[in-house]
N, C-alpha and C positions, 0 to 999 in steps of 0.2 A: 471577592475571594476566588482564587484559582480553581478551575474546574477539575475534578477527577472523573474520568469517563468510565462508565461500567461497560467495558467491552464484553461481548458474549461469543462472537464467532469471527474466525478468519475465513474470508471467502476468496477462493481462487478459481478463476475462469478457465474452463477446459473447452477447447474448440474442436472443429472437425479436421484434426490433424493429429500427428503423433503427440502424446502427452509430454510436456516439458518436465521430465523427472526432477531436474534441479530445482525448478520453481516450486513444484509440489513438495519437495523435501524441505525447502526453506520455509514455506507456508506452514508445514506441519511442525517444524521446530519452533516457530514463533507461537503457534497455538499451544504447544506444550509448555513453553516458557511462561506464558501468561495464563495457563490453565483455561484455555478456551476450546470450543468446538471447532473442528475444521470442516468447512463446507466446500465441496466441489460442485461447481455450476457448469454443466455441459450445455452449451448454447447451440441449438440447431437453427441455422439461418434460413428462414422460409424463402428468402430470395433464391437460394440454390434450387429449391423444388420448382419455383416459378420459372426459372431459367430452363430447367430440364424439360418442362412441358411446352416450351416454345417450339414451333415448327422449325426444323433445320438446326436446332441446337446440337453442337458437337463437342467432344472432348478428345484430347490427345492421349492415346494409350502408349505408355513408355515401352512395355514389353513388345507390343506389336508394331511399334514405331509408325503408327498411322492414326488418322482422325477417324472417329466413328460417332454415330448418333448417341446422345445421352439417354440411357434407359432409366426412367424414374424409379422403377422397382429396384434395379441394381444400385442406384444412388442411395435409396432408402436403406438397403441392406448394408452398404458400406458405412453409412453414418451410424447405424446401429452397432456395427462392429467397433467403430471408433469410440462410441460411448462406453461399450463394455471394456475396451482397453483402458480408457481413461479412469473408469471406476476401479479397475483392478490395481492400477498404479496408485491411486489415492488410498484405497483400502490397505494395500500392503505397506505403504509408507506410514500411514497413521497407526497401523497395528504395531509396527516395529518401534514406534516412539510412544505407544500407549496413549494416543490422542483420540478422543471421541470424534467420530466422523459422520457426515451425512452427504449424500449425493443426490443431485436433482437435475433432471433434464427439462429444459425449457425451450419450446419452439417459438422463438420471437426474435425480432431484430435486437441487436446488442443493447441499444438504448432502453428498449422496453423491458428486456430481460433483467438488466441491472436495476432499473427503477422498481420493478415488481418485486424482486427478491430481496434486495438489500435493505438494511435497517440502520438507524442512527448508531446502534451499538455494534455494527460490523466494522471490520477492517478489510477493505478490498485490496487485493494484491495487484499491482501493475509491474510486471517484470520486463525489463529492457530486452528487446529482441537480440538474439545472437548476431544476426545479420543487420547492419545499420539500415539497409534498404527497406527492411520490414517495418521501420518506423512510419513510413508513409503509405503503406498498403494495409488493407483489411487483414485481420481484425484489430491490429494494435491501435491505430488512431481512433477507431470506434470505441474500444475499451476505455481509453483515456478520457474521451469526451463523456461517455456514459458514467464513468466513476465520479467525475467532477460534477456532473449534474445531479448525482445522488446525494443523500444526506449522510452517507457512510464516511468514515475516516479512510484515507487512501495511503497505501504504503508503496513507495517506489523501491524496486529492487534493481540495482545495477547488475550488469553481467559479471563484474569483478567485485568480490567482497574482500576488503582488505583485512578485516578483523572480525572475530566473533566474540571477543572479550574486550572489556574496557568500559569507560564511563558512558552514560546516556546523556546526550547533549540536547538541551532545550534552547532554541533561539527565541528570545522574548523581545517583543517590540513595545511592551508596556510592563510595569511592575506586576500586574495581575494577568499576564498572558496565559491563556488556557494550555499552551504547550508545556508550561512548568508542571502543572498537576499531572498531565498525561505522562510526561517523561519521568516524574518522580515515582509514579506507580510502576512503570516498567523497570526503573532502576531497582526498586524494592524487590520485584519479582526475580530480577537477574542477580541480585546481591552485588550490585555495582554502585558506584557513587554517581551523583547527579552534578552536571556542570550547566549552570545557567549563563548563557551568553547574552549580556544586556546590550541590545541594540536600540537603546533609548537614552534620552537625557535625564539626568537626575534633576530633582526640583531645586529651586534656588536656595533652600535651607541647607542643602548639602547632606540631608539625612539619608540613611540607607533605604533602599526601596522596601516597601511593606509587602510586596507581592510574594510572600512565602506560602500562604494558604495551604493547599494540599501538600506542597513540598515539605513544609514544616511538619504536617501531620505524619507523612510517611517517614520522615527522618526520626520522629519520636517513636513511632510504632516499630520500625524495622531497622533502625540504626543506619539509615542512609545518610552519608555525608554530602554536603552541598558546597560546591566551589563556584565562585562567580568570576566571569571574565567580561570586561568591558570592551566593546568594539564601537567604531563610529557608526552612526545611523546610516550614513551613505554607503556603508559596506554592503547593505542588502541590494543595492543597485548594481553591484559588481560581484558576480558569483565567484570569479577567480580570486578576487581580493578576500572575500569572505572565506573561501576554502583555505587560503594561505593562513588566515588568522586562526582557523580551527586545526591546522595541521598538527601542532604539538600536543593536542588533547588526546589523540589516539583513542577516539571513542569507538563505540560499537554500533550506535544508532543516533540519528539526528531527528529531533521532533520540532516541528514548526507549525504555526497556525496558518490556515489558508488566508491569503491576502497579504502575508508579511512582505512578499516581494513586490507588491503593487497589484493593481487591478488585474485579476485573473491569474496572477503569478507567472503565466506563460510557461516557458520551458525551464525556468530557473530551478525548480525543485529537482527535475530530472538531471539537469546539468550539475547541480551540487552533489547528487548521489553518485554520478559518474566520476566527478573529480575526486571525491573523498573515498570512493569505493565502499560506501556505507548505505544501508537502507535509510530512506528519508520518510518519516511519518508525518502526514499533513492532517491536523485535527481541525474540526469545525470551530469557528469563532463562537464565543459565548453570546447568545442572543439576549438583548435587554429584557429583563423581567423573567428570564428562564432560570429556575433554581438549578444549582449544580447537581449532577447525577451522583448517587452514592456509589462507592467503590464496590466491585463485585467480590 
């Protein structure tokens, strides 16, 4: 039976720089749509403090246009001000949308912070940097790695969002793919229809796939209509071909199970998000012997 996941929080990482108001806004809107709590996680990298304490460590001051020694006390104050600024942006955004919020400061490496704080019932936001060069420098690659090592669901946010209305699209590699139930629950909350993209072969009997599970439940409870679209299994190996196949659906979000694109998925979820201009939600595969979660 297809899993319906009981999400409880949307987690957005806030770092030692100016808060990304756009990302915070989109995270809050998702939390409001799904009636979840919004959690802001401000991560203090202990490596910065270790660097500041090294003999000869210097920083470039833009105003003075000169290099000067790093003052650990000054650095600590600057980070504290960044945390206060991040919290203000989070609280103001959440209040404007009526979303319950929580803010937590964690002094740990990115990997440890995400591992310690995130839960299987969380949705962790990964927002594509505005500057492509930032994809290869901290903290973005660290966040991506930490999120995928966690047990949380991951949501890719592209820089360009094409639509905020339209069907919720589930890409299924089996009739009982967990993406179907997760997408059905989101479609019900958004009052949109569900499109199941079948990237698998039907059995030899030619019967319709039986993997309606939670999708059927949500359809019955909330009147969500389900449309099915067949694509070749090999389409998952070519993200551009898959994106072209999805183009006419005009969806608002894509839901796919981790591993659908192959071992580790690579950059394909992020590439699909960028090509479609849509958030891509990656849900955990259902583990053998694990009962489905009940909906929240």
